[in-house]
C-alpha positions as protocol buffer text, in pm:
chain_id: "A"
residue {
  index: 1
  type: UNK
  ca { x: -16679 y: -15006 z: 4843 }
}
residue {
  index: 2
  type: UNK
  ca { x: -16409 y: -15008 z: 4555 }
}
residue {
  index: 3
  type: UNK
  ca { x: -16215 y: -14715 z: 4497 }
}
residue {
  index: 4
  type: UNK
  ca { x: -16054 y: -14717 z: 4155 }
}
residue {
  index: 5
  type: UNK
  ca { x: -15774 y: -14483 z: 4072 }
}
residue {
  index: 6
  type: UNK
  ca { x: -15501 y: -14487 z: 3783 }
}
residue {
  index: 7
  type: UNK
  ca { x: -15117 y: -14468 z: 3779 }
}
residue {
  index: 8
  type: UNK
  ca { x: -14924 y: -14339 z: 4077 }
}
residue {
  index: 9
  type: UNK
  ca { x: -14576 y: -14214 z: 4042 }
}
residue {
  index: 10
  type: UNK
  ca { x: -14339 y: -14071 z: 4328 }
}
residue {
  index: 11
  type: UNK
  ca { x: -14040 y: -13913 z: 4158 }
}
residue {
  index: 12
  type: UNK
  ca { x: -13816 y: -13660 z: 4267 }
}
residue {
  index: 13
  type: UNK
  ca { x: -13908 y: -13322 z: 4154 }
}
residue {
  index: 14
  type: UNK
  ca { x: -13595 y: -13274 z: 3922 }
}
residue {
  index: 15
  type: UNK
  ca { x: -13716 y: -13591 z: 3736 }
}
residue {
  index: 16
  type: UNK
  ca { x: -14100 y: -13541 z: 3726 }
}
residue {
  index: 17
  type: UNK
  ca { x: -14145 y: -13195 z: 3710 }
}
residue {
  index: 18
  type: UNK
  ca { x: -14368 y: -13205 z: 3413 }
}
residue {
  index: 19
  type: UNK
  ca { x: -14575 y: -13508 z: 3555 }
}
residue {
  index: 20
  type: UNK
  ca { x: -14738 y: -13365 z: 3862 }
}
residue {
  index: 21
  type: UNK
  ca { x: -15090 y: -13313 z: 3871 }
}
residue {
  index: 22
  type: UNK
  ca { x: -15317 y: -13168 z: 4160 }
}
residue {
  index: 23
  type: UNK
  ca { x: -15326 y: -13349 z: 4453 }
}
residue {
  index: 24
  type: UNK
  ca { x: -15626 y: -13631 z: 4494 }
}
residue {
  index: 25
  type: UNK
  ca { x: -15766 y: -13702 z: 4830 }
}
residue {
  index: 26
  type: UNK
  ca { x: -15952 y: -14034 z: 4849 }
}
residue {
  index: 27
  type: UNK
  ca { x: -16167 y: -14068 z: 5183 }
}
residue {
  index: 28
  type: UNK
  ca { x: -16217 y: -14395 z: 5320 }
}
residue {
  index: 29
  type: UNK
  ca { x: -16575 y: -14339 z: 5500 }
}
residue {
  index: 30
  type: UNK
  ca { x: -16713 y: -14714 z: 5541 }
}
residue {
  index: 31
  type: UNK
  ca { x: -16556 y: -15019 z: 5726 }
}
residue {
  index: 32
  type: UNK
  ca { x: -16401 y: -15239 z: 5463 }
}
residue {
  index: 33
  type: UNK
  ca { x: -16370 y: -15005 z: 5205 }
}
residue {
  index: 34
  type: UNK
  ca { x: -16074 y: -15077 z: 4966 }
}
residue {
  index: 35
  type: UNK
  ca { x: -15877 y: -14879 z: 4724 }
}
residue {
  index: 36
  type: UNK
  ca { x: -15793 y: -15026 z: 4415 }
}
residue {
  index: 37
  type: UNK
  ca { x: -15529 y: -14877 z: 4137 }
}
residue {
  index: 38
  type: UNK
  ca { x: -15547 y: -14984 z: 3789 }
}
residue {
  index: 39
  type: UNK
  ca { x: -15149 y: -14903 z: 3713 }
}
residue {
  index: 40
  type: UNK
  ca { x: -14837 y: -14921 z: 3894 }
}
residue {
  index: 41
  type: UNK
  ca { x: -14695 y: -14745 z: 4203 }
}
residue {
  index: 42
  type: UNK
  ca { x: -14342 y: -14635 z: 4117 }
}
residue {
  index: 43
  type: UNK
  ca { x: -14139 y: -14487 z: 4381 }
}
residue {
  index: 44
  type: UNK
  ca { x: -13781 y: -14414 z: 4358 }
}
residue {
  index: 45
  type: UNK
  ca { x: -13531 y: -14232 z: 4610 }
}
residue {
  index: 46
  type: UNK
  ca { x: -13792 y: -14152 z: 4846 }
}
residue {
  index: 47
  type: UNK
  ca { x: -13776 y: -14242 z: 5228 }
}
residue {
  index: 48
  type: UNK
  ca { x: -14003 y: -14264 z: 5555 }
}
residue {
  index: 49
  type: UNK
  ca { x: -14345 y: -14344 z: 5364 }
}
residue {
  index: 50
  type: UNK
  ca { x: -14604 y: -14568 z: 5485 }
}
residue {
  index: 51
  type: UNK
  ca { x: -14825 y: -14731 z: 5257 }
}
residue {
  index: 52
  type: UNK
  ca { x: -15148 y: -14944 z: 5412 }
}
residue {
  index: 53
  type: UNK
  ca { x: -15426 y: -15141 z: 5251 }
}
residue {
  index: 54
  type: UNK
  ca { x: -15384 y: -15068 z: 4873 }
}
residue {
  index: 55
  type: UNK
  ca { x: -15451 y: -15303 z: 4579 }
}
residue {
  index: 56
  type: UNK
  ca { x: -15266 y: -15282 z: 4258 }
}
residue {
  index: 57
  type: UNK
  ca { x: -15360 y: -15439 z: 3892 }
}
residue {
  index: 58
  type: UNK
  ca { x: -15316 y: -15444 z: 3553 }
}
residue {
  index: 59
  type: UNK
  ca { x: -15045 y: -15238 z: 3558 }
}
residue {
  index: 60
  type: UNK
  ca { x: -14672 y: -15297 z: 3404 }
}
residue {
  index: 61
  type: UNK
  ca { x: -14583 y: -15387 z: 3788 }
}
residue {
  index: 62
  type: UNK
  ca { x: -14784 y: -15365 z: 4088 }
}
residue {
  index: 63
  type: UNK
  ca { x: -14508 y: -15188 z: 4299 }
}
residue {
  index: 64
  type: UNK
  ca { x: -14174 y: -15074 z: 4164 }
}
residue {
  index: 65
  type: UNK
  ca { x: -13933 y: -14936 z: 4397 }
}
residue {
  index: 66
  type: UNK
  ca { x: -13582 y: -14843 z: 4344 }
}
residue {
  index: 67
  type: UNK
  ca { x: -13321 y: -14668 z: 4571 }
}
residue {
  index: 68
  type: UNK
  ca { x: -13521 y: -14605 z: 4865 }
}
residue {
  index: 69
  type: UNK
  ca { x: -13531 y: -14671 z: 5239 }
}
residue {
  index: 70
  type: UNK
  ca { x: -13744 y: -14689 z: 5572 }
}
residue {
  index: 71
  type: UNK
  ca { x: -14035 y: -14752 z: 5357 }
}
residue {
  index: 72
  type: UNK
  ca { x: -14304 y: -14957 z: 5538 }
}
residue {
  index: 73
  type: UNK
  ca { x: -14576 y: -15167 z: 5308 }
}
residue {
  index: 74
  type: UNK
  ca { x: -14852 y: -15308 z: 5500 }
}
residue {
  index: 75
  type: UNK
  ca { x: -15166 y: -15538 z: 5383 }
}
residue {
  index: 76
  type: UNK
  ca { x: -15098 y: -15440 z: 5002 }
}
residue {
  index: 77
  type: UNK
  ca { x: -15255 y: -15677 z: 4739 }
}
residue {
  index: 78
  type: UNK
  ca { x: -15100 y: -15679 z: 4388 }
}
residue {
  index: 79
  type: UNK
  ca { x: -15254 y: -15883 z: 4116 }
}
residue {
  index: 80
  type: UNK
  ca { x: -15292 y: -15974 z: 3757 }
}
residue {
  index: 81
  type: UNK
  ca { x: -14999 y: -15724 z: 3649 }
}
residue {
  index: 82
  type: UNK
  ca { x: -14806 y: -15742 z: 3363 }
}
residue {
  index: 83
  type: UNK
  ca { x: -14472 y: -15834 z: 3525 }
}
residue {
  index: 84
  type: UNK
  ca { x: -14392 y: -15911 z: 3891 }
}
residue {
  index: 85
  type: UNK
  ca { x: -14627 y: -15790 z: 4150 }
}
residue {
  index: 86
  type: UNK
  ca { x: -14390 y: -15603 z: 4383 }
}
residue {
  index: 87
  type: UNK
  ca { x: -14033 y: -15524 z: 4229 }
}
residue {
  index: 88
  type: UNK
  ca { x: -13746 y: -15365 z: 4441 }
}
residue {
  index: 89
  type: UNK
  ca { x: -13399 y: -15288 z: 4310 }
}
residue {
  index: 90
  type: UNK
  ca { x: -13092 y: -15074 z: 4353 }
}
residue {
  index: 91
  type: UNK
  ca { x: -12999 y: -14923 z: 4692 }
}
residue {
  index: 92
  type: UNK
  ca { x: -13261 y: -15058 z: 4930 }
}
residue {
  index: 93
  type: UNK
  ca { x: -13253 y: -14990 z: 5348 }
}
residue {
  index: 94
  type: UNK
  ca { x: -13437 y: -15083 z: 5626 }
}
residue {
  index: 95
  type: UNK
  ca { x: -13776 y: -15173 z: 5415 }
}
residue {
  index: 96
  type: UNK
  ca { x: -14028 y: -15348 z: 5610 }
}
residue {
  index: 97
  type: UNK
  ca { x: -14312 y: -15540 z: 5393 }
}
residue {
  index: 98
  type: UNK
  ca { x: -14569 y: -15690 z: 5585 }
}
residue {
  index: 99
  type: UNK
  ca { x: -14874 y: -15901 z: 5487 }
}
residue {
  index: 100
  type: UNK
  ca { x: -14831 y: -15881 z: 5119 }
}
residue {
  index: 101
  type: UNK
  ca { x: -15048 y: -16079 z: 4892 }
}
residue {
  index: 102
  type: UNK
  ca { x: -14909 y: -16123 z: 4515 }
}
residue {
  index: 103
  type: UNK
  ca { x: -15058 y: -16359 z: 4291 }
}
residue {
  index: 104
  type: UNK
  ca { x: -15176 y: -16399 z: 3892 }
}
residue {
  index: 105
  type: UNK
  ca { x: -14910 y: -16166 z: 3753 }
}
residue {
  index: 106
  type: UNK
  ca { x: -14830 y: -16307 z: 3413 }
}
residue {
  index: 107
  type: UNK
  ca { x: -14556 y: -16148 z: 3191 }
}
residue {
  index: 108
  type: UNK
  ca { x: -14700 y: -16258 z: 2858 }
}
residue {
  index: 109
  type: UNK
  ca { x: -14428 y: -16044 z: 2658 }
}
residue {
  index: 110
  type: UNK
  ca { x: -14159 y: -16282 z: 2768 }
}
residue {
  index: 111
  type: UNK
  ca { x: -14407 y: -16597 z: 2798 }
}
residue {
  index: 112
  type: UNK
  ca { x: -14416 y: -16600 z: 3160 }
}
residue {
  index: 113
  type: UNK
  ca { x: -14023 y: -16557 z: 3253 }
}
residue {
  index: 114
  type: UNK
  ca { x: -14004 y: -16242 z: 3458 }
}
residue {
  index: 115
  type: UNK
  ca { x: -14356 y: -16236 z: 3655 }
}
residue {
  index: 116
  type: UNK
  ca { x: -14241 y: -16293 z: 4035 }
}
residue {
  index: 117
  type: UNK
  ca { x: -14500 y: -16264 z: 4341 }
}
residue {
  index: 118
  type: UNK
  ca { x: -14215 y: -16053 z: 4491 }
}
residue {
  index: 119
  type: UNK
  ca { x: -13874 y: -15958 z: 4355 }
}
residue {
  index: 120
  type: UNK
  ca { x: -13575 y: -15807 z: 4566 }
}
residue {
  index: 121
  type: UNK
  ca { x: -13293 y: -15850 z: 4314 }
}
residue {
  index: 122
  type: UNK
  ca { x: -12987 y: -15688 z: 4155 }
}
residue {
  index: 123
  type: UNK
  ca { x: -12914 y: -15441 z: 4452 }
}
residue {
  index: 124
  type: UNK
  ca { x: -12763 y: -15423 z: 4810 }
}
residue {
  index: 125
  type: UNK
  ca { x: -12844 y: -15272 z: 5151 }
}
residue {
  index: 126
  type: UNK
  ca { x: -12929 y: -15357 z: 5523 }
}
residue {
  index: 127
  type: UNK
  ca { x: -13233 y: -15394 z: 5713 }
}
residue {
  index: 128
  type: UNK
  ca { x: -13502 y: -15542 z: 5433 }
}
residue {
  index: 129
  type: UNK
  ca { x: -13765 y: -15764 z: 5542 }
}
residue {
  index: 130
  type: UNK
  ca { x: -14080 y: -15929 z: 5437 }
}
residue {
  index: 131
  type: UNK
  ca { x: -14333 y: -16069 z: 5707 }
}
residue {
  index: 132
  type: UNK
  ca { x: -14639 y: -16266 z: 5692 }
}
residue {
  index: 133
  type: UNK
  ca { x: -14685 y: -16260 z: 5302 }
}
residue {
  index: 134
  type: UNK
  ca { x: -14845 y: -16500 z: 5046 }
}
residue {
  index: 135
  type: UNK
  ca { x: -14702 y: -16539 z: 4694 }
}
residue {
  index: 136
  type: UNK
  ca { x: -14912 y: -16764 z: 4461 }
}
residue {
  index: 137
  type: UNK
  ca { x: -15019 y: -16849 z: 4087 }
}
residue {
  index: 138
  type: UNK
  ca { x: -14749 y: -16656 z: 3944 }
}
residue {
  index: 139
  type: UNK
  ca { x: -14580 y: -16801 z: 3630 }
}
residue {
  index: 140
  type: UNK
  ca { x: -14206 y: -16751 z: 3723 }
}
residue {
  index: 141
  type: UNK
  ca { x: -14127 y: -16769 z: 4101 }
}
residue {
  index: 142
  type: UNK
  ca { x: -14283 y: -16692 z: 4398 }
}
residue {
  index: 143
  type: UNK
  ca { x: -14012 y: -16498 z: 4589 }
}
residue {
  index: 144
  type: UNK
  ca { x: -13699 y: -16388 z: 4404 }
}
residue {
  index: 145
  type: UNK
  ca { x: -13383 y: -16259 z: 4574 }
}
residue {
  index: 146
  type: UNK
  ca { x: -13169 y: -16295 z: 4246 }
}
residue {
  index: 147
  type: UNK
  ca { x: -12844 y: -16081 z: 4263 }
}
residue {
  index: 148
  type: UNK
  ca { x: -12918 y: -15904 z: 4608 }
}
residue {
  index: 149
  type: UNK
  ca { x: -12584 y: -15875 z: 4755 }
}
residue {
  index: 150
  type: UNK
  ca { x: -12691 y: -15783 z: 5134 }
}
residue {
  index: 151
  type: UNK
  ca { x: -12868 y: -15959 z: 5378 }
}
residue {
  index: 152
  type: UNK
  ca { x: -13241 y: -16040 z: 5329 }
}
residue {
  index: 153
  type: UNK
  ca { x: -13506 y: -16180 z: 5599 }
}
residue {
  index: 154
  type: UNK
  ca { x: -13812 y: -16343 z: 5495 }
}
residue {
  index: 155
  type: UNK
  ca { x: -14039 y: -16502 z: 5754 }
}
residue {
  index: 156
  type: UNK
  ca { x: -14373 y: -16622 z: 5808 }
}
residue {
  index: 157
  type: UNK
  ca { x: -14445 y: -16645 z: 5454 }
}
residue {
  index: 158
  type: UNK
  ca { x: -14549 y: -16892 z: 5178 }
}
residue {
  index: 159
  type: UNK
  ca { x: -14545 y: -16950 z: 4815 }
}
residue {
  index: 160
  type: UNK
  ca { x: -14801 y: -17226 z: 4627 }
}
residue {
  index: 161
  type: UNK
  ca { x: -14859 y: -17303 z: 4281 }
}
residue {
  index: 162
  type: UNK
  ca { x: -14593 y: -17076 z: 4108 }
}
residue {
  index: 163
  type: UNK
  ca { x: -14469 y: -17188 z: 3739 }
}
residue {
  index: 164
  type: UNK
  ca { x: -14765 y: -17308 z: 3575 }
}
residue {
  index: 165
  type: UNK
  ca { x: -14920 y: -17159 z: 3247 }
}
residue {
  index: 166
  type: UNK
  ca { x: -15270 y: -17025 z: 3346 }
}
residue {
  index: 167
  type: UNK
  ca { x: -15283 y: -16792 z: 3086 }
}
residue {
  index: 168
  type: UNK
  ca { x: -15232 y: -17032 z: 2775 }
}
residue {
  index: 169
  type: UNK
  ca { x: -14879 y: -16828 z: 2693 }
}
residue {
  index: 170
  type: UNK
  ca { x: -14713 y: -16941 z: 2389 }
}
residue {
  index: 171
  type: UNK
  ca { x: -14397 y: -17113 z: 2445 }
}
residue {
  index: 172
  type: UNK
  ca { x: -14412 y: -17066 z: 2831 }
}
residue {
  index: 173
  type: UNK
  ca { x: -14088 y: -17021 z: 3034 }
}
residue {
  index: 174
  type: UNK
  ca { x: -14215 y: -17003 z: 3382 }
}
residue {
  index: 175
  type: UNK
  ca { x: -13962 y: -17139 z: 3627 }
}
residue {
  index: 176
  type: UNK
  ca { x: -14203 y: -17259 z: 3903 }
}
residue {
  index: 177
  type: UNK
  ca { x: -13959 y: -17207 z: 4206 }
}
residue {
  index: 178
  type: UNK
  ca { x: -14117 y: -17109 z: 4549 }
}
residue {
  index: 179
  type: UNK
  ca { x: -13840 y: -16932 z: 4696 }
}
residue {
  index: 180
  type: UNK
  ca { x: -13508 y: -16849 z: 4494 }
}
residue {
  index: 181
  type: UNK
  ca { x: -13246 y: -16724 z: 4752 }
}
residue {
  index: 182
  type: UNK
  ca { x: -13042 y: -16545 z: 4514 }
}
residue {
  index: 183
  type: UNK
  ca { x: -12715 y: -16656 z: 4348 }
}
residue {
  index: 184
  type: UNK
  ca { x: -12643 y: -16430 z: 4064 }
}
residue {
  index: 185
  type: UNK
  ca { x: -12431 y: -16482 z: 3729 }
}
residue {
  index: 186
  type: UNK
  ca { x: -12068 y: -16656 z: 3707 }
}
residue {
  index: 187
  type: UNK
  ca { x: -11890 y: -16371 z: 3768 }
}
residue {
  index: 188
  type: UNK
  ca { x: -12114 y: -16180 z: 4005 }
}
residue {
  index: 189
  type: UNK
  ca { x: -12184 y: -16429 z: 4270 }
}
residue {
  index: 190
  type: UNK
  ca { x: -12106 y: -16279 z: 4623 }
}
residue {
  index: 191
  type: UNK
  ca { x: -12160 y: -16360 z: 4980 }
}
residue {
  index: 192
  type: UNK
  ca { x: -12525 y: -16257 z: 5093 }
}
residue {
  index: 193
  type: UNK
  ca { x: -12705 y: -16379 z: 5391 }
}
residue {
  index: 194
  type: UNK
  ca { x: -13035 y: -16499 z: 5379 }
}
residue {
  index: 195
  type: UNK
  ca { x: -13272 y: -16574 z: 5666 }
}
residue {
  index: 196
  type: UNK
  ca { x: -13574 y: -16776 z: 5586 }
}
residue {
  index: 197
  type: UNK
  ca { x: -13799 y: -16856 z: 5887 }
}
residue {
  index: 198
  type: UNK
  ca { x: -14125 y: -17038 z: 5935 }
}
residue {
  index: 199
  type: UNK
  ca { x: -14156 y: -17023 z: 5567 }
}
residue {
  index: 200
  type: UNK
  ca { x: -14400 y: -17274 z: 5336 }
}
residue {
  index: 201
  type: UNK
  ca { x: -14385 y: -17400 z: 4995 }
}
residue {
  index: 202
  type: UNK
  ca { x: -14594 y: -17604 z: 4838 }
}
residue {
  index: 203
  type: UNK
  ca { x: -14779 y: -17675 z: 4455 }
}
residue {
  index: 204
  type: UNK
  ca { x: -14450 y: -17561 z: 4283 }
}
residue {
  index: 205
  type: UNK
  ca { x: -14345 y: -17694 z: 3954 }
}
residue {
  index: 206
  type: UNK
  ca { x: -13987 y: -17676 z: 4029 }
}
residue {
  index: 207
  type: UNK
  ca { x: -13823 y: -17648 z: 4374 }
}
residue {
  index: 208
  type: UNK
  ca { x: -13992 y: -17509 z: 4685 }
}
residue {
  index: 209
  type: UNK
  ca { x: -13660 y: -17347 z: 4800 }
}
residue {
  index: 210
  type: UNK
  ca { x: -13359 y: -17305 z: 4613 }
}
residue {
  index: 211
  type: UNK
  ca { x: -13004 y: -17138 z: 4665 }
}
residue {
  index: 212
  type: UNK
  ca { x: -12966 y: -17079 z: 4258 }
}
residue {
  index: 213
  type: UNK
  ca { x: -12591 y: -17065 z: 4302 }
}
residue {
  index: 214
  type: UNK
  ca { x: -12632 y: -16823 z: 4613 }
}
residue {
  index: 215
  type: UNK
  ca { x: -12291 y: -16833 z: 4801 }
}
residue {
  index: 216
  type: UNK
  ca { x: -12322 y: -16791 z: 5169 }
}
residue {
  index: 217
  type: UNK
  ca { x: -12289 y: -17012 z: 5496 }
}
residue {
  index: 218
  type: UNK
  ca { x: -12607 y: -16889 z: 5629 }
}
residue {
  index: 219
  type: UNK
  ca { x: -12852 y: -17152 z: 5734 }
}
residue {
  index: 220
  type: UNK
  ca { x: -13244 y: -17187 z: 5640 }
}
residue {
  index: 221
  type: UNK
  ca { x: -13361 y: -17188 z: 6006 }
}
residue {
  index: 222
  type: UNK
  ca { x: -13710 y: -17341 z: 5954 }
}
residue {
  index: 223
  type: UNK
  ca { x: -13857 y: -17417 z: 5641 }
}
residue {
  index: 224
  type: UNK
  ca { x: -14074 y: -17715 z: 5474 }
}
residue {
  index: 225
  type: UNK
  ca { x: -14138 y: -17789 z: 5105 }
}
residue {
  index: 226
  type: UNK
  ca { x: -14427 y: -18030 z: 5055 }
}
residue {
  index: 227
  type: UNK
  ca { x: -14581 y: -18110 z: 4691 }
}
residue {
  index: 228
  type: UNK
  ca { x: -14933 y: -18133 z: 4814 }
}
residue {
  index: 229
  type: UNK
  ca { x: -15098 y: -17928 z: 5109 }
}
residue {
  index: 230
  type: UNK
  ca { x: -15439 y: -17798 z: 5138 }
}
residue {
  index: 231
  type: UNK
  ca { x: -15446 y: -17450 z: 5040 }
}
residue {
  index: 232
  type: UNK
  ca { x: -15767 y: -17367 z: 5200 }
}
residue {
  index: 233
  type: UNK
  ca { x: -15536 y: -17395 z: 5538 }
}
residue {
  index: 234
  type: UNK
  ca { x: -15332 y: -17088 z: 5453 }
}
residue {
  index: 235
  type: UNK
  ca { x: -15511 y: -16882 z: 5156 }
}
residue {
  index: 236
  type: UNK
  ca { x: -15816 y: -16774 z: 5332 }
}
residue {
  index: 237
  type: UNK
  ca { x: -15911 y: -16409 z: 5417 }
}
residue {
  index: 238
  type: UNK
  ca { x: -15687 y: -16216 z: 5632 }
}
residue {
  index: 239
  type: UNK
  ca { x: -15776 y: -16084 z: 5971 }
}
residue {
  index: 240
  type: UNK
  ca { x: -15805 y: -15717 z: 6013 }
}
residue {
  index: 241
  type: UNK
  ca { x: -15452 y: -15719 z: 6149 }
}
residue {
  index: 242
  type: UNK
  ca { x: -15322 y: -15892 z: 5827 }
}
residue {
  index: 243
  type: UNK
  ca { x: -15283 y: -16222 z: 6014 }
}
residue {
  index: 244
  type: UNK
  ca { x: -15428 y: -16550 z: 5895 }
}
residue {
  index: 245
  type: UNK
  ca { x: -15586 y: -16826 z: 6085 }
}
residue {
  index: 246
  type: UNK
  ca { x: -15325 y: -16982 z: 6309 }
}
residue {
  index: 247
  type: UNK
  ca { x: -15253 y: -17348 z: 6226 }
}
residue {
  index: 248
  type: UNK
  ca { x: -14977 y: -17600 z: 6304 }
}
residue {
  index: 249
  type: UNK
  ca { x: -15055 y: -17834 z: 6026 }
}
residue {
  index: 250
  type: UNK
  ca { x: -14677 y: -17856 z: 5912 }
}
residue {
  index: 251
  type: UNK
  ca { x: -14552 y: -17937 z: 6268 }
}
residue {
  index: 252
  type: UNK
  ca { x: -14432 y: -18273 z: 6326 }
}
residue {
  index: 253
  type: UNK
  ca { x: -14702 y: -18499 z: 6555 }
}
residue {
  index: 254
  type: UNK
  ca { x: -14389 y: -18559 z: 6791 }
}
residue {
  index: 255
  type: UNK
  ca { x: -14401 y: -18234 z: 6895 }
}
residue {
  index: 256
  type: UNK
  ca { x: -14028 y: -18197 z: 6754 }
}
residue {
  index: 257
  type: UNK
  ca { x: -13923 y: -17810 z: 6661 }
}
residue {
  index: 258
  type: UNK
  ca { x: -13930 y: -17882 z: 6306 }
}
residue {
  index: 259
  type: UNK
  ca { x: -14175 y: -17762 z: 6027 }
}
residue {
  index: 260
  type: UNK
  ca { x: -14347 y: -17442 z: 6007 }
}
residue {
  index: 261
  type: UNK
  ca { x: -14694 y: -17285 z: 6119 }
}
residue {
  index: 262
  type: UNK
  ca { x: -14907 y: -17005 z: 6079 }
}
residue {
  index: 263
  type: UNK
  ca { x: -14941 y: -16869 z: 6429 }
}
residue {
  index: 264
  type: UNK
  ca { x: -14750 y: -16573 z: 6342 }
}
residue {
  index: 265
  type: UNK
  ca { x: -14661 y: -16317 z: 6605 }
}
């Protein structure tokens, strides 16, 4: 059963006093029910909210989060949106995004230039983590950490097939990186730690992993970048807990502790 709703916006009362309507209650009565929202979830200056098992499609973004903290996003899907599927910026702290799927976002206005799977950019704040997430078939970048000037952690995640013109956009400008770790313009590059753990990139048009002028001594812990991998190993349906089937297909056969797995803890 699919429950289709429209745009949702969580804004401070002073900013949106004229936008509120009567609250809507959505009841999930059958196992496997999915809520699909046609539009964008815009959250700004909110804290301690939990969002779980929602799908956002055909909006300007899927999720747009600004100046917020201690949010939990679990088993979210953002697909076929106008720009990035999941976008965060500004003052951000202690936000956890787990088991996100973001794909097929397109940005036709700018010929594919700004549509990422997830973008956490142009801001700062500690404790932000992305876990167990998948980003594919977006025209620009799978994971974009451009000009975020604090530590970010991403683990047990993969990006594949980003950067290709699947929409026949004129003058296509898609980038095609899997994981873009940060960087910034020449006058705005700051030290910003990144931890990339057990992440996989393949089927990309440009780079699987790129620092993009990022300036930091922090290492990539375990990562693998491959040109061709069977997507069926990692792109199947998720289990009820959000995980995917465990596989060690990118661990070296000699048993060395190098490579990446989908045996997520």
